[in-house]
C-alpha positions in Angstrom: 0.0 0.0 0.0 1.3 3.4 -0.9 1.4 6.5 1.4 -1.2 8.2 -0.7 -3.5 5.2 -0.5 -3.1 5.2 3.3 -4.3 8.8 3.5 -7.2 7.9 1.2 -8.2 5.1 3.5 -8.5 7.6 6.3 -10.8 9.8 4.2 -12.9 6.7 3.3 -13.2 5.7 7.0 -14.6 9.1 7.9 -16.6 10.2 4.9 -17.5 7.0 3.0 -18.0 6.7 -0.8 -20.3 8.8 -3.0 -21.3 10.9 0.0 -20.9 14.7 -0.4 -19.4 16.4 2.6 -18.5 20.0 3.4 -15.1 20.0 5.2 -12.5 22.5 6.2 -8.8 22.0 5.3 -7.8 22.1 8.9 -10.1 19.2 9.6 -8.5 17.0 6.9 -5.0 18.1 8.0 -5.7 16.8 11.5 -7.0 13.6 10.0 -3.9 13.1 7.9 -1.6 14.3 10.7 0.4 16.6 8.4 0.6 20.3 7.4 -2.1 22.2 5.5 0.3 22.4 2.5 0.9 18.7 2.4 -2.8 18.0 2.8 -3.6 20.2 -0.2 -0.9 18.4 -2.3 -2.4 14.9 -1.3 -5.9 16.0 -2.2 -4.8 17.4 -5.5 -3.0 14.1 -6.4 -6.1 12.1 -5.4 -8.3 14.3 -7.6 -5.8 13.9 -10.5 -6.1 10.1 -10.1 -9.9 10.5 -10.2 -10.3 9.0 -6.7 -12.4 11.9 -5.5 -14.1 15.2 -6.4 -12.8 18.1 -4.3 -13.8 21.7 -4.8 -11.7 24.0 -2.6 -13.1 27.4 -1.5 -10.8 30.3 -0.8 -10.9 32.2 2.4 -10.3 31.3 6.0 -13.1 29.3 7.6 -14.8 28.4 4.3 -15.8 24.8 3.8 -14.7 22.8 0.8 -16.8 20.2 -1.0 -15.5 16.6 -0.9 -16.9 13.4 -2.5 -15.1 10.1 -2.8 -15.6 8.2 -6.1 -14.0 4.9 -5.3 -13.3 2.6 -2.3 -9.8 1.7 -1.0 -10.4 -2.0 -1.9 -11.1 -1.1 -5.6 -7.8 0.9 -5.6 -6.0 -2.0 -4.1 -7.3 -4.4 -6.7 -6.5 -2.0 -9.5 -2.9 -1.7 -8.4 -2.6 -5.5 -8.1 -4.1 -6.0 -11.5 -1.7 -3.6 -13.1 1.2 -5.5 -11.5 -0.2 -8.8 -12.6 -0.7 -7.5 -16.1 3.1 -6.9 -16.2 3.6 -10.5 -14.8 5.4 -8.9 -11.8 4.2 -11.3 -9.1 7.2 -10.5 -6.9 6.0 -6.8 -6.6 2.5 -8.0 -6.0 3.6 -9.9 -2.9 5.6 -6.9 -1.6 2.7 -4.5 -2.4 0.0 -6.4 -0.6 2.2 -6.7 2.5 0.2 -7.8 5.5 -3.2 -7.4 3.8 -3.2 -10.7 1.8 -6.8 -11.3 2.8 -7.8 -8.5 0.4 -6.4 -10.4 -2.5 -7.6 -13.9 -1.5 -10.9 -13.5 -3.4 -9.1 -13.0 -6.7 -6.1 -15.4 -6.3 -8.0 -18.3 -7.8 -8.2 -16.7 -11.2 -5.3 -14.3 -11.2 -2.7 -17.1 -10.5 -2.5 -20.0 -12.8 -1.6 -20.2 -16.5 -1.4 -17.4 -19.0 -0.1 -17.2 -22.5 0.5 -14.8 -25.4 1.8 -16.4 -28.5 5.0 -18.3 -27.8 5.1 -17.4 -24.1 3.1 -19.6 -21.7 3.6 -18.9 -18.0 2.4 -20.6 -14.9 2.1 -18.9 -11.5 1.8 -21.3 -8.6 0.9 -20.3 -5.0 2.6 -22.6 -2.4 2.1 -22.9 1.4 5.7 -22.3 2.4 9.0 -20.7 1.4 11.2 -22.8 -0.8 14.8 -23.8 0.3 17.8 -23.4 -1.9 17.9 -25.9 -4.8 21.2 -27.6 -4.0 21.7 -31.2 -5.2 24.5 -31.7 -2.7 22.2 -31.3 0.4 19.1 -33.2 1.6 16.0 -31.6 0.1 12.3 -31.7 0.8 9.8 -33.2 -1.8 9.0 -30.0 -3.7 12.6 -28.8 -3.9 13.6 -32.3 -5.1 11.1 -32.1 -7.9 12.0 -28.5 -8.9 15.7 -29.4 -8.9 15.1 -32.1 -11.4 13.3 -29.6 -13.6 16.5 -27.6 -13.7 19.3 -30.2 -13.7 20.0 -33.4 -15.7 22.3 -36.3 -14.9 24.1 -38.8 -17.0 21.0 -41.0 -16.7 17.4 -40.4 -15.6 14.3 -42.4 -14.8 11.6 -42.5 -17.5 8.2 -42.9 -15.8 6.6 -44.2 -19.0 9.1 -46.9 -19.8 9.7 -47.4 -16.0 13.4 -47.7 -16.4 16.7 -45.8 -16.3 17.5 -44.2 -19.7 20.4 -42.0 -21.0 20.1 -38.3 -20.3 23.3 -36.2 -20.7 25.1 -39.5 -21.6 24.7 -40.8 -25.1 25.4 -44.4 -24.0 27.5 -46.4 -21.5 29.3 -49.7 -21.2 31.0 -51.8 -18.5 33.4 -54.7 -18.1 32.3 -58.3 -17.3 32.4 -57.9 -13.6 30.9 -54.4 -13.3 34.0 -52.9 -11.7 34.7 -50.4 -14.6 32.1 -48.3 -16.4 32.5 -45.9 -19.3 30.0 -43.1 -20.1 30.0 -41.1 -23.3 28.5 -37.6 -23.3 26.1 -36.3 -25.9 27.9 -33.5 -27.9 24.7 -31.5 -27.8 24.8 -31.3 -23.9 25.0 -27.6 -22.8 24.6 -25.5 -19.7 21.9 -22.9 -19.6 24.4 -20.2 -20.6 25.2 -21.9 -23.8 28.6 -23.4 -22.8 29.2 -27.1 -23.6 29.1 -29.7 -20.9 32.4 -31.5 -21.0 33.8 -34.6 -19.3 35.7 -32.5 -16.7 32.5 -30.8 -15.7 30.9 -34.1 -15.0 33.9 -35.3 -13.1 33.8 -32.2 -10.9 30.2 -32.7 -10.0 30.6 -36.4 -9.2 33.6 -35.7 -7.0 31.6 -33.1 -5.1 28.8 -35.7 -4.7 31.3 -38.2 -3.3 32.5 -35.6 -0.8 29.1 -34.4 0.3 28.6 -35.8 3.9 25.0 -36.8 3.4 25.8 -38.9 0.3 29.1 -40.5 1.2 27.5 -43.9 1.7 26.0 -43.8 -1.9 29.4 -43.4 -3.6 31.5 -45.6 -1.2 32.1 -48.2 -3.8 33.6 -45.8 -6.4 37.4 -45.8 -6.4 38.4 -43.3 -9.1 36.8 -41.1 -11.7 38.9 -40.4 -14.8 38.2 -38.5 -18.1 39.6 -38.9 -21.6 38.9 -36.1 -24.0 35.8 -33.9 -23.8 33.2 -36.7 -23.8 34.5 -39.8 -22.1 34.2 -40.5 -18.4 35.6 -43.7 -16.8 34.5 -44.9 -13.3 36.5 -47.6 -11.5 35.0 -49.3 -8.4 36.3 -51.1 -5.3 33.7 -53.8 -5.9 31.1 -54.6 -8.5 28.3 -52.1 -9.1 25.8 -53.7 -11.3 23.5 -50.7 -11.4 25.8 -47.7 -11.8 23.1 -46.1 -14.0 20.9 -46.2 -10.9 23.5 -44.3 -8.9 24.1 -41.7 -11.6 20.4 -41.0 -11.8 20.2 -39.9 -8.1 20.0 -36.3 -6.9 23.6 -35.7 -5.9 24.8 -37.0 -9.3 22.9 -34.2 -11.2 25.2 -32.0 -13.3 25.6 -28.3 -12.8 28.1 -25.5 -12.5 28.3 -22.1 -10.8 29.6 -18.8 -12.1 29.4 -15.7 -9.9 27.1 -17.6 -7.5 24.6 -18.3 -10.3 23.8 -21.9 -11.0 24.3 -23.0 -14.6 21.6 -25.6 -15.3 21.4 -28.6 -17.6 17.7 -29.4 -17.4 14.6 -28.1 -19.3 14.5 -25.0 -17.1 17.0 -22.8 -15.2 16.7 -20.7 -12.0 16.1 -17.1 -13.1 15.6 -15.8 -9.6 15.3 -17.2 -6.1 14.4 -14.7 -3.5 12.6 -15.2 -0.1 9.1 -16.2 -0.9 9.5 -16.2 -4.7 11.2 -18.6 -7.1 11.2 -18.2 -10.9 12.2 -20.8 -13.4 12.7 -20.0 -17.1 12.8 -22.3 -20.1 16.4 -23.3 -20.9 17.0 -22.4 -24.5 20.0 -24.7 -24.6 18.3 -27.9 -23.3 19.6 -31.0 -25.1 16.1 -32.6 -25.4 12.7 -31.4 -26.6 11.9 -27.8 -25.8 9.3 -27.4 -23.0 6.1 -25.6 -23.9 6.1 -23.5 -20.7 8.4 -20.5 -20.9 8.2 -19.6 -17.2 7.2 -21.1 -13.8 6.8 -18.7 -10.9 6.2 -20.2 -7.4 5.5 -17.9 -4.5 4.6 -18.3 -0.8 0.9 -17.9 -0.3 -1.1 -19.7 2.4 -4.8 -18.9 2.3 -7.2 -21.5 3.7 -7.8 -23.0 0.3 -4.2 -24.0 -0.2 -2.5 -26.9 1.7 0.6 -29.0 1.3 -1.5 -31.7 -0.4 -3.2 -29.5 -3.0 -1.3 -27.8 -5.8 -3.5 -25.5 -7.9 -1.1 -25.4 -10.8 -3.0 -24.8 -14.0 -6.1 -22.8 -13.9 -6.8 -19.3 -15.3 -10.4 -18.4 -14.7 -13.0 -19.7 -12.3 -14.7 -22.5 -14.2 -17.4 -25.0 -13.6 -16.4 -28.5 -12.4 -17.0 -29.7 -16.0 -14.1 -27.6 -17.2 -11.6 -28.9 -14.8 -9.5 -32.0 -14.5 -8.5 -33.5 -11.2 -6.0 -36.2 -10.3 -6.0 -37.7 -6.8 -3.8 -40.5 -5.4 -2.0 -41.5 -2.3 1.5 -40.3 -1.9 4.3 -42.9 -2.1 5.6 -42.1 1.4 4.5 -41.7 5.0 4.5 -39.5 8.0 6.1 -41.7 10.7 7.6 -41.7 14.2 11.0 -43.2 14.9 12.0 -44.3 18.4 15.5 -43.3 19.3 17.7 -46.2 20.3 19.3 -44.1 23.0 16.1 -42.6 24.2 13.6 -43.1 27.0 11.4 -45.5 25.0 14.2 -47.8 23.6 13.2 -51.0 25.4 10.8 -53.4 23.7 8.0 -52.9 26.3 8.4 -49.1 26.0 8.1 -49.3 22.2 4.9 -51.3 22.6 3.6 -48.6 25.0 4.3 -45.9 22.4 2.7 -47.9 19.6 -0.5 -48.3 21.7 -0.6 -44.8 23.2 0.0 -42.8 20.0 -2.9 -43.9 17.8 -3.2 -41.8 14.7 -6.9 -40.9 15.4 -6.1 -39.8 18.9 -3.2 -37.7 17.6 -5.6 -35.9 15.2 -8.2 -35.5 18.0 -5.6 -33.7 20.1 -4.2 -31.5 17.3 -5.5 -28.2 16.0 -5.3 -29.2 12.3 -8.1 -27.8 10.2 -11.1 -30.0 9.5 -10.1 -30.4 5.8 -7.4 -32.8 6.9 -10.0 -35.4 7.2 -10.0 -35.6 3.4 -6.2 -35.2 3.1 -4.9 -37.9 5.4 -5.2 -41.7 5.3 -4.2 -44.0 8.2 -0.9 -45.8 7.5 -0.3 -49.5 8.1 3.2 -49.4 6.7 5.7 -47.0 5.3 4.2 -47.3 1.8 0.4 -47.5 1.1 0.7 -51.0 -0.3 2.5 -52.3 2.8 0.7 -53.7 5.9 3.4 -54.1 8.6 2.0 -52.2 11.6 1.3 -54.2 14.8 -1.7 -53.8 17.0 -0.9 -53.6 20.7 -3.8 -53.8 23.2 -4.4 -54.7 26.8 -2.6 -53.2 29.8 0.8 -51.8 29.0 2.4 -49.7 31.7 4.1 -46.5 30.8 7.9 -46.9 31.3 9.8 -45.1 34.1 11.8 -42.1 32.9 14.1 -40.1 35.2 12.4 -36.7 35.8 9.7 -38.0 33.4 11.1 -35.6 30.8 10.7 -36.5 27.1 11.9 -34.7 24.0 10.1 -34.9 20.6 12.0 -33.6 17.6 10.6 -32.6 14.2 11.3 -29.8 11.8 9.5 -26.5 10.9 6.6 -27.8 8.8 3.2 -26.7 10.0 1.6 -30.1 9.9 4.5 -31.9 11.7 4.7 -29.2 14.4 0.9 -29.5 15.1 1.2 -33.3 15.2 4.2 -33.1 17.5 2.3 -30.9 19.9 -0.7 -33.3 19.8 1.7 -36.2 20.7 3.1 -34.1 23.5 -0.4 -33.6 24.9 -1.1 -37.4 24.9 2.2 -38.2 26.7 1.5 -35.4 29.3 -1.6 -37.3 30.3 0.8 -40.2 31.2 2.6 -37.8 33.5 5.6 -37.0 31.3 7.1 -33.6 30.9 7.4 -33.1 27.1 9.4 -30.6 25.1 9.0 -30.3 21.3 12.0 -29.2 19.2 11.2 -27.9 15.7 14.4 -26.5 14.0 14.5 -25.5 10.4 14.8 -28.5 8.0 18.4 -27.5 7.2 19.3 -28.0 10.9 17.1 -31.1 11.3 18.8 -32.8 8.3 22.2 -32.4 9.9 21.0 -33.2 13.5 23.8 -31.1 15.0 23.2 -30.5 18.7 19.9 -32.3 18.5 19.0 -35.2 20.7 15.5 -36.6 21.3 13.5 -39.6 22.4 11.1 -39.6 19.5 11.6 -38.3 16.0 8.6 -37.2 13.9 9.2 -36.8 10.2 8.0 -37.8 6.7 9.3 -39.0 3.4 8.2 -39.3 -0.2 10.0 -41.2 -3.0 10.3 -39.5 -6.3 9.0 -42.5 -8.2 8.7 -46.3 -7.8 12.2 -47.3 -8.7 15.3 -48.5 -6.9 17.3 -45.3 -7.6 14.5 -43.3 -6.0 14.9 -45.3 -2.8 18.6 -44.5 -2.9 17.8 -40.8 -3.1 15.6 -41.1 0.0 17.6 -43.5 2.1 21.1 -42.0 1.8 20.5 -38.4 3.2 17.7 -39.2 5.7 19.2 -38.5 9.1 16.7 -40.3 11.4 17.8 -43.8 10.5 21.1 -43.1 12.1 19.2 -43.1 15.4 18.4 -46.8 15.0 20.2 -49.5 17.0 23.7 -50.1 15.6 22.9 -53.4 13.9 19.9 -51.9 12.1 22.0 -48.8 11.2 24.6 -51.2 9.6 21.8 -53.1 7.8 20.5 -49.7 6.6 24.0 -48.9 5.1 24.2 -52.4 3.6 20.7 -52.0 2.0 22.0 -49.1 0.0 24.9 -51.1 -1.4 22.5 -54.0 -2.2 20.2 -51.8 -4.2 23.1 -51.1 -6.6 23.7 -54.8 -7.3 20.5 -56.9 -6.8 17.8 -57.5 -9.5 14.9 -55.1 -9.5 12.5 -57.6 -8.0 15.0 -58.5 -5.3 15.5 -54.8 -4.6 11.9 -54.2 -3.8 11.6 -57.3 -1.7 14.8 -56.3 0.2 13.4 -52.8 0.9 10.1 -54.1 2.1 11.8 -56.8 4.3 14.0 -54.2 6.0 11.1 -51.8 6.8 8.8 -54.7 7.8 11.3 -55.7 10.5 11.7 -52.1 11.8 7.9 -51.7 11.9 7.2 -55.0 13.6 9.8 -54.2 16.2 8.1 -50.8 16.7 11.3 -48.8 16.0 9.2 -47.2 13.2 5.6 -46.3 13.8 3.8 -45.3 10.5 1.1 -42.7 11.1 -0.4 -41.2 8.0 -0.3 -41.1 4.2 -1.4 -38.0 2.3 -3.8 -37.8 -0.6 -2.2 -35.8 -3.3 -4.3 -33.7 -5.6 -3.6 -31.8 -8.8 -6.2 -29.6 -10.5 -6.0 -28.1 -14.0 -8.1 -26.9 -16.9 -8.8 -29.6 -19.4 -7.0 -27.6 -22.1 -3.8 -28.5 -20.3 -2.3 -32.0 -20.3 0.7 -33.6 -18.7 2.3 -36.9 -19.3 2.7 -37.9 -15.7 1.9 -36.7 -12.2 4.9 -38.0 -10.2 4.7 -39.3 -6.7 5.7 -35.9 -5.3 2.4 -34.5 -6.3 3.8 -32.3 -9.1 3.5 -32.6 -12.9 6.7 -32.7 -15.0 6.5 -29.2 -16.4 8.8 -30.1 -19.3 6.1 -32.6 -20.5 3.1 -30.2 -20.1 1.4 -28.9 -23.1 -1.8 -27.1 -24.2 -4.4 -28.9 -26.4 
C-alpha cells in the first residue's frame, strides 16, 4: 500500500464513498496528521487520479466540497491487476504486505496459466518458502522435484518406460564384472548459458557428490573417476556395481556448474531468480532434449485457507465449472512416521509397545488443531508405503515406562503439519505424567542433526518414483535412520549397497523386508499417508503426475 492510499483510507473511513461532505482543510489536515500544504498536495493528487471530487473554496473558515468516487479496496485491486498484467508477481507480494486477505478472493483466477503467442507462463501459490535448490544437500519433496526440472544427470528415470534411460550420456558400457564403467556424453549437452558440458564438468560434479557428507554412503564403492577427451568418463570401483546407472540418476549426481554464484543448469528450465518467498524458473534455450512448452514457472509463498501441502492449484486461469476442470488424486508414495531413538527413553521393547499403543493416529488428530479439511487429506498408515501392511496392534494393559524426571523430547522440523502433530503427541504423553518438550528447528538443521537429541523423531518422506534409484535418493540423506540401534543402522547402510547390485524384484523385496522388520519391532511407527491432488483446466495436459504430487513441467502442453 502506498502512502497516498493510506491517506485515502483515512478519508474513506470518515466520509464514505459517494457521500458529499463539506469539510475544512484544517479538519483533513488533523485527520492526515500533516501540514495544510501537504494535505492540499495529497488531495490534488487524489483528484488527478480520479479517486475523489474536491472543490476547494478560498478564504479562512470556508468549507470545501468533498466526495469520494472509489473505495480503497477497488484501488488496491486495481494496483494489483496492473502489476499482474506486467507479470510482476514479486512486486504484488511486496505490495500487498500484511493485507493478503484482500487479495484472497481474486487469487484463484489471477494465479495460474497465462499465454500470449509463444510465451506460456504458470504462476503457482505454495504454502511455504522454498529452500535453496542444491543437489548436494538433503531436500524436501518440492525442492527435489523442482531441482530435477533444472538439472540433468548422465542418466534419468523414465516414468513411462519405467526404467533408467540415458540423459546427458549418449550411452555407456561396462566390463564383465561391473568394476569399470565408461560413459560417453552427448555432444549437444550444454549448460543454460550456452557453454558445452564436457567430461571434466561431469567429473567435478561427481567428485563433489562423493565428498558431500549426506551422500558418502552412496558413492562408497567408487574408487576413481577419470576422463579422456571432452566426452568420455571412466569410473572404477572397489567392488562390482551392477546398477551404476541407478547411482548416476540420483539427486547428488545431477550435473551443474556455478559462475558468480549463479547456477548453470542442464535441465529443461533454469533458475532465473530465487528470493525469499518467490522462485522463478525460465525455459532453458540450450536444453539438449525437446523444448518445453512452458516459458516460465513462478512459485511464491501464499497460504490462504484454500491451499494446503496436499493440493497444488497449478494450471487454472479463470474460475470454471467443475465440468471444465480435471483433477487427479492419489495416495503419496511415502509416509508420516515416528521413529523411536535407540538411546532414548522408549528404547526398550516394552516401552516401544507402549508408544505404539498410546500414540494412535486418530487420537493424535483429536488432540491436534489441524483444520477439518485434513479429514479428506490424510489416510491412516499401516506401513511405510500405502501397499505395505506391517504395523502391529498392541492392546491390553501396557504400563508407561519409568523415565528419570519424566522428561521426554520430541524432535521434528519446521513444517506446520508436523509441528501440530508433535504438539498433539506431547499432549497425549503429558496425560501419562511425562514432561514433554517439542523441538522444531528448520529443515536444514534437522537434516544435519547437529546439537539435537530426542527420544522420539517425527518426520515424513516421499520417494520421487517407484524405482530402486528413488529409494537410494531417499535413504542416503535421511538422518533419522542413524538413530536406530547399531545393527539396524549397519543393515541400513548395507541395504544401499545391495540396491546397486540386486535385481529389480529383489531390490523391492529387500526394501520391504527391511522396513517390515523395523515396523514389527516398533522402531518405526507409521502414522499417515497423504492424498495428493492436482487440478488443472482440461485444455492442459501432462504426461505424468509424479509421486511428489507435481507434474513434469517439461512434459506439459496445451491442447
